[in-house]
C-alpha positions as CSV (number, residue, x, y, z in Angstrom):
1,X,0.0,0.0,0.0
2,X,1.2,3.5,-0.7
3,X,2.0,5.4,2.6
4,X,-0.3,8.3,3.3
5,X,1.3,11.8,3.1
6,X,1.3,14.1,6.1
7,X,-1.9,16.1,6.7
8,X,-0.3,19.5,5.7
9,X,1.2,18.0,2.5
10,X,-2.0,16.3,1.2
11,X,-4.2,19.3,2.0
12,X,-7.3,17.2,1.8
13,X,-10.7,18.3,3.2
14,X,-11.5,14.8,4.5
15,X,-10.5,13.2,7.8
16,X,-7.1,11.5,8.0
17,X,-6.7,7.7,8.4
18,X,-8.9,6.9,11.5
19,X,-7.0,6.5,14.7
20,X,-9.9,6.3,17.1
21,X,-7.8,6.7,20.3
22,X,-6.3,10.1,19.4
23,X,-9.5,12.3,19.7
24,X,-10.3,10.7,23.1
25,X,-6.8,11.2,24.3
26,X,-6.8,14.8,23.2
27,X,-10.1,15.5,25.0
28,X,-8.8,13.8,28.1
29,X,-5.6,15.8,27.9
30,X,-7.6,19.1,27.6
31,X,-9.6,18.3,30.8
32,X,-6.4,17.3,32.7
33,X,-4.6,20.5,31.4
34,X,-7.4,22.7,32.7
35,X,-7.7,20.8,36.0
36,X,-4.0,20.8,36.8
37,X,-3.7,24.4,35.9
38,X,-7.1,25.3,37.4
39,X,-7.1,27.3,34.2
40,X,-4.2,29.3,35.3
41,X,-5.3,31.0,38.5
42,X,-7.3,31.6,41.6
43,X,-9.1,34.7,42.6
44,X,-6.8,37.3,44.2
45,X,-6.9,37.3,48.0
46,X,-8.0,40.5,49.8
47,X,-5.2,43.0,49.8
48,X,-3.0,40.8,47.5
49,X,-1.0,42.8,45.0
50,X,-0.7,41.9,41.3
51,X,2.9,40.8,41.6
52,X,2.1,38.5,44.6
53,X,-0.9,37.1,42.8
54,X,1.2,36.3,39.8
55,X,3.8,34.6,41.9
56,X,1.5,32.6,44.2
57,X,-1.9,32.4,42.5
58,X,-1.1,31.9,38.8
59,X,2.5,31.0,37.9
60,X,2.6,27.6,39.8
61,X,-0.6,26.4,38.1
62,X,0.6,27.6,34.7
63,X,4.0,25.8,35.1
64,X,2.1,22.6,36.1
65,X,-0.2,22.7,33.1
66,X,2.8,23.4,30.8
67,X,4.8,20.5,32.4
68,X,1.8,18.2,31.7
69,X,1.8,19.1,28.0
70,X,5.6,18.6,27.8
71,X,5.3,15.2,29.5
72,X,2.5,14.2,27.2
73,X,4.5,15.2,24.1
74,X,7.4,13.1,25.2
75,X,5.4,10.0,26.3
76,X,2.8,10.0,23.5
77,X,5.1,11.1,20.7
78,X,2.2,13.1,19.4
79,X,2.4,13.8,15.7
80,X,1.0,16.6,13.7
81,X,1.0,19.3,16.4
82,X,2.4,21.9,14.0
83,X,4.6,23.4,16.7
84,X,7.8,25.1,15.5
85,X,9.0,28.2,13.7
86,X,6.7,29.5,10.9
87,X,7.7,28.9,7.3
88,X,8.9,32.1,5.5
89,X,5.9,32.1,3.2
90,X,3.6,32.3,6.3
91,X,5.2,35.3,7.9
92,X,3.0,37.7,5.8
93,X,0.0,36.4,7.7
94,X,1.4,37.7,10.9
95,X,0.8,41.4,10.2
96,X,-2.4,41.6,12.2
97,X,-0.6,40.2,15.3
98,X,2.3,42.6,14.7
99,X,-0.2,45.5,14.5
100,X,-1.9,44.4,17.7
101,X,1.3,44.2,19.7
102,X,2.3,47.6,18.4
103,X,-0.9,49.2,19.5
104,X,-0.7,47.4,22.8
105,X,2.8,48.8,23.4
106,X,1.5,52.3,22.7
107,X,-1.4,51.8,25.1
108,X,1.0,50.5,27.8
109,X,3.3,53.4,27.3
110,X,0.4,55.9,27.7
111,X,-0.9,54.1,30.8
112,X,2.5,54.1,32.4
113,X,2.3,50.9,34.5
114,X,5.3,50.2,36.8
115,X,8.1,48.5,34.9
116,X,8.4,45.9,37.6
117,X,4.7,44.9,37.0
118,X,5.3,44.6,33.2
119,X,8.4,42.5,33.8
120,X,6.4,40.2,36.1
121,X,3.7,39.9,33.5
122,X,6.0,39.1,30.6
123,X,7.0,35.6,31.6
124,X,3.5,34.2,32.5
125,X,2.0,35.9,29.4
126,X,4.5,34.2,27.1
127,X,4.0,30.8,28.9
128,X,0.2,31.1,28.6
129,X,0.5,31.7,24.9
130,X,2.7,28.7,24.3
131,X,0.7,26.5,26.6
132,X,-2.6,27.4,24.9
133,X,-1.2,27.0,21.4
134,X,0.2,23.6,22.3
135,X,-3.1,22.4,23.7
136,X,-5.6,23.8,21.2
137,X,-3.8,24.2,17.9
138,X,-1.4,21.4,18.7
139,X,-2.7,18.4,20.6
140,X,-6.4,19.0,20.2
141,X,-6.5,19.9,16.5
142,X,-4.1,17.0,15.6
143,X,-6.3,14.6,17.5
144,X,-9.6,15.8,16.0
145,X,-8.1,15.8,12.5
146,X,-8.0,12.0,12.7
147,X,-11.8,12.0,12.7
148,X,-13.0,15.3,11.4
149,X,-12.4,17.4,8.3
150,X,-10.1,20.4,8.4
151,X,-13.1,22.8,8.6
152,X,-14.9,20.9,11.4
153,X,-11.7,20.3,13.4
154,X,-10.6,23.9,13.1
155,X,-14.1,25.2,14.1
156,X,-14.3,22.8,17.1
157,X,-10.9,23.9,18.4
158,X,-11.7,27.6,18.0
159,X,-15.1,27.3,19.7
160,X,-13.6,25.3,22.6
161,X,-10.8,27.9,22.9
162,X,-13.4,30.6,23.2
163,X,-15.6,28.7,25.6
164,X,-12.9,28.0,28.2
165,X,-12.2,31.7,28.5
166,X,-15.6,32.1,30.3
167,X,-13.8,30.4,33.2
168,X,-11.8,33.6,33.7
169,X,-14.8,34.8,35.7
170,X,-13.3,32.8,38.6
171,X,-10.4,35.2,38.7
172,X,-12.1,38.5,37.7
173,X,-15.6,38.0,39.2
174,X,-16.9,39.8,36.1
175,X,-19.2,37.4,34.1
176,X,-20.0,40.0,31.4
177,X,-16.4,40.7,30.9
178,X,-15.6,36.9,30.8
179,X,-18.3,36.4,28.1
180,X,-16.9,39.2,26.0
181,X,-13.4,37.8,26.3
182,X,-14.8,34.4,25.3
183,X,-16.3,35.8,22.1
184,X,-13.0,37.7,21.4
185,X,-11.0,34.5,22.1
186,X,-13.2,32.5,19.6
187,X,-12.3,34.9,16.8
188,X,-8.7,35.0,17.9
189,X,-8.8,31.2,17.8
190,X,-10.1,31.3,14.2
191,X,-7.2,33.6,13.2
192,X,-4.6,31.4,14.9
193,X,-6.1,28.3,13.3
194,X,-5.7,30.1,9.9
195,X,-2.0,30.7,10.7
196,X,-1.8,27.0,11.7
197,X,-3.2,25.9,8.3
198,X,-1.2,28.5,6.4
199,X,1.9,26.4,7.0
200,X,0.6,23.8,4.5
201,X,-1.7,23.9,1.5
202,X,-4.9,23.3,3.4
203,X,-5.8,27.0,3.7
204,X,-5.9,27.5,-0.1
205,X,-8.2,24.4,-0.4
206,X,-10.6,25.8,2.2
207,X,-10.9,29.1,0.2
208,X,-12.4,27.1,-2.6
209,X,-15.4,26.0,-0.4
């Protein structure tokens, strides 16, 4: 039999060769990742400063969730995560992200938060981004692609990515704000999934639908 080409090379709109265990493992890993990390935080204690909350209430959980994904990657030898440096042809798709970070930098400069706070936020923020990418656009998407089409797997990952952000209400106590963040995260998830697919030929195939 002719061996099947990798997902990003074939660019097909159909599910890959069925591997029934991978979607179930990916879903289990998602639940474990959220549980171990308690989705990255607890509510701030009365009188607790931002730096103390980051050190005691968020960072340990974040490190535990990231360690879980690292261990899973080593033990399961998960294929198709898409993690790594972007291909040169995909860099042009990063311009919205570059614009966002430029505007964010201008807003932070205008607000003038303490440099120590910005430095304390930098590490956890980067770790959150890597951990979420590994979980949703890495493990979860690769697992769902064994059973679903590109479009369905990408939509499922993006909707779940948005949905879990509702849980930020446990930190902020603001349900309305958490729901708004959930909607924003869903659209962000769609954009990030587009970047994920742009590394292969699948994105061009989707445009023909």
